C-alpha positions as semicolon CSV with decimal commas, in nm:
position;residue;x (nm);y (nm);z (nm)
1;M;-0,853;-0,785;-0,586
2;S;-1,022;-1,110;-0,682
3;T;-1,377;-1,193;-0,583
4;A;-1,246;-1,483;-0,375
5;D;-1,008;-1,256;-0,183
6;F;-1,282;-0,999;-0,130
7;D;-1,521;-1,263;0,002
8;R;-1,255;-1,411;0,229
9;W;-1,179;-1,079;0,395
10;Q;-1,547;-0,987;0,421
11;T;-1,605;-1,318;0,598
12;R;-1,308;-1,265;0,828
13;F;-1,402;-0,912;0,929
14;G;-1,766;-1,007;0,961
15;S;-1,708;-1,320;1,169
16;T;-1,716;-1,123;1,494
17;D;-1,836;-0,790;1,629
18;D;-1,498;-0,759;1,798
19;Y;-1,194;-0,623;1,616
20;V;-0,990;-0,896;1,446
21;F;-0,668;-0,696;1,487
22;G;-0,768;-0,510;1,801
23;E;-0,860;-0,148;1,859
24;A;-0,514;-0,026;1,959
25;P;-0,268;0,099;1,696
26;N;0,022;-0,107;1,567
27;H;0,318;-0,112;1,806
28;F;0,575;-0,009;1,543
29;L;0,365;0,286;1,430
30;V;0,341;0,407;1,791
31;S;0,716;0,356;1,841
32;V;0,798;0,596;1,555
33;A;0,546;0,863;1,653
34;D;0,832;1,111;1,692
35;L;0,898;1,087;1,317
36;L;0,538;1,157;1,214
37;P;0,431;1,508;1,112
38;A;0,264;1,721;1,377
39;S;-0,004;1,822;1,127
40;G;-0,105;1,751;0,771
41;R;-0,261;1,478;0,562
42;V;-0,202;1,106;0,614
43;L;-0,300;0,810;0,398
44;A;-0,357;0,481;0,584
45;V;-0,329;0,207;0,320
46;A;-0,549;-0,101;0,366
47;D;-0,652;0,036;0,704
48;G;-0,902;-0,242;0,769
49;E;-1,099;-0,192;1,089
50;G;-0,936;0,145;1,139
51;R;-0,713;0,102;1,443
52;N;-0,420;0,288;1,287
53;G;-0,616;0,554;1,100
54;V;-0,822;0,636;1,407
55;W;-0,508;0,667;1,621
56;L;-0,351;0,899;1,363
57;A;-0,667;1,110;1,352
58;A;-0,664;1,134;1,731
59;R;-0,318;1,292;1,699
60;G;-0,477;1,577;1,504
61;L;-0,386;1,458;1,155
62;D;-0,620;1,467;0,855
63;V;-0,651;1,098;0,775
64;V;-0,776;0,913;0,470
65;S;-0,847;0,551;0,563
66;L;-0,837;0,337;0,249
67;D;-0,972;-0,020;0,238
68;F;-1,170;-0,247;0,007
69;S;-1,388;-0,415;0,270
70;P;-1,719;-0,242;0,352
71;I;-1,754;-0,456;0,664
72;A;-1,411;-0,348;0,787
73;Q;-1,487;0,016;0,714
74;A;-1,818;-0,002;0,900
75;K;-1,625;-0,123;1,205
76;A;-1,365;0,149;1,149
77;K;-1,637;0,414;1,148
78;R;-1,770;0,282;1,479
79;L;-1,421;0,298;1,626
80;A;-1,375;0,654;1,500
81;E;-1,705;0,759;1,652
82;K;-1,604;0,597;1,981
83;Q;-1,278;0,794;1,978
84;G;-1,444;1,118;1,868
85;V;-1,251;1,159;1,544
86;S;-1,354;1,183;1,178
87;P;-1,117;1,025;0,926
88;V;-1,227;1,021;0,563
89;F;-1,310;0,664;0,462
90;I;-1,260;0,554;0,103
91;E;-1,372;0,209;-0,008
92;A;-1,134;0,101;-0,285
93;D;-0,890;-0,168;-0,392
94;V;-0,548;-0,041;-0,280
95;H;-0,389;-0,193;-0,593
96;A;-0,619;-0,010;-0,836
97;W;-0,676;0,320;-0,652
98;D;-0,548;0,632;-0,830
99;Y;-0,293;0,759;-0,577
100;P;-0,285;1,138;-0,631
101;E;0,060;1,282;-0,682
102;N;0,239;1,466;-0,399
103;T;-0,069;1,479;-0,175
104;Y;0,011;1,328;0,166
105;D;0,254;1,428;0,440
106;A;0,269;1,066;0,559
107;V;0,172;0,727;0,420
108;V;0,122;0,435;0,658
109;E;0,108;0,073;0,543
110;I;0,077;-0,184;0,822
111;F;0,046;-0,559;0,753
112;T;-0,098;-0,534;0,401
113;Q;0,061;-0,859;0,286
114;F;-0,235;-0,994;0,093
115;S;-0,062;-0,836;-0,211
116;N;0,125;-1,067;-0,447
117;P;0,453;-0,935;-0,597
118;A;0,289;-0,772;-0,899
119;Q;0,018;-0,611;-0,686
120;R;0,277;-0,502;-0,430
121;A;0,484;-0,325;-0,696
122;Q;0,175;-0,141;-0,820
123;K;0,069;-0,046;-0,467
124;W;0,415;0,071;-0,364
125;A;0,453;0,279;-0,680
126;G;0,129;0,454;-0,588
127;M;0,245;0,509;-0,232
128;R;0,572;0,661;-0,353
129;R;0,387;0,889;-0,594
130;T;0,128;1,016;-0,347
131;L;0,375;1,111;-0,073
132;K;0,481;1,475;-0,074
133;P;0,851;1,561;-0,096
134;G;0,977;1,557;0,263
135;G;0,692;1,326;0,365
136;V;0,738;1,012;0,571
137;L;0,654;0,653;0,488
138;V;0,586;0,407;0,772
139;M;0,555;0,034;0,703
140;Q;0,549;-0,289;0,898
141;G;0,509;-0,645;0,783
142;Y;0,600;-1,003;0,853
143;T;0,928;-1,158;0,736
144;P;0,964;-1,512;0,597
145;R;1,055;-1,641;0,945
146;Q;0,690;-1,581;1,032
147;L;0,607;-1,902;0,846
148;D;0,770;-2,091;1,134
149;Y;0,562;-1,908;1,396
150;G;0,226;-1,920;1,218
151;T;0,080;-1,654;1,448
152;G;-0,064;-1,432;1,174
153;G;-0,003;-1,311;0,824
154;P;-0,003;-1,490;0,489
155;R;0,121;-1,842;0,436
156;V;0,274;-1,734;0,105
157;R;0,648;-1,665;0,122
158;E;0,653;-1,429;-0,176
159;N;0,412;-1,193;0,004
160;L;0,643;-1,149;0,304
161;Y;0,892;-0,866;0,347
162;T;1,271;-0,882;0,373
163;E;1,525;-0,608;0,439
164;A;1,660;-0,651;0,087
165;M;1,311;-0,611;-0,059
166;L;1,243;-0,291;0,134
167;R;1,583;-0,145;0,051
168;D;1,531;-0,229;-0,315
169;A;1,192;-0,057;-0,316
170;F;1,270;0,245;-0,097
171;G;1,648;0,257;-0,050
172;D;1,679;0,558;-0,279
173;W;1,509;0,754;0,001
174;P;1,677;0,830;0,336
175;I;1,589;0,547;0,575
176;E;1,529;0,676;0,928
177;R;1,436;0,346;1,092
178;L;1,470;-0,016;0,981
179;V;1,394;-0,265;1,255
180;E;1,377;-0,642;1,207
181;E;1,288;-0,839;1,518
182;D;1,111;-1,132;1,673
183;R;0,861;-1,007;1,929
184;E;0,544;-1,108;2,110
185;M;0,247;-0,956;1,931
186;T;-0,082;-0,876;2,104
187;E;-0,278;-0,697;1,829
188;G;-0,611;-0,875;1,840
189;P;-0,663;-1,245;1,770
190;G;-0,539;-1,190;1,414
191;H;-0,188;-1,095;1,530
192;S;-0,119;-1,279;1,853
193;G;0,194;-1,460;1,969
194;M;0,564;-1,460;1,891
195;S;0,614;-1,308;1,548
196;A;0,889;-1,218;1,301
197;V;0,838;-0,861;1,179
198;I;1,019;-0,581;1,001
199;G;0,943;-0,210;1,017
200;L;1,061;0,073;0,794
201;V;1,050;0,451;0,813
202;A;1,174;0,633;0,503
203;R;1,147;0,996;0,397
204;K;1,081;1,113;0,042
205;P;1,356;1,353;-0,066
206;G;1,270;1,717;-0,118
């Protein structure tokens, strides 16, 4: 993560005491709750202000909330305290973190599209490695059509997700859900308005 990127996200998260992406969990993550483990360890990748990690912890899961922004994690800790849960917060660059092998029963990656293609490959390799056999991967991101909407996400086409990209990266695992849609998003001011998104649930064999 470059210094410029770090400073940009610090400024964005610190620009308001409110939550840039809201306090409620991501809609796709909630919609696939039936596929999540009932217990076990979960890694929330680039969890930002904590809305998804806190929700997962409230379901009784042992959550590690990983993010590089200390301002975002401070807000995440306040949200966790408000909800009466205690995720483990780790401040680290998700591209450089040493993802421990076969450790988590679920890995959740929601709107982490600040990664360029090389960073994305490194991050996804770590996510694949750290998921236990039989564990579930949940992802959502914007598709290139989002550039027409301009209601959130990066303005860089190569950072956006396509079905072909996700199948290339995770298609060797059983895919339990793959949903591409245009929908009205209401996830804080950072994700607000009609949006083009894709969500994936895949399970690591074993």
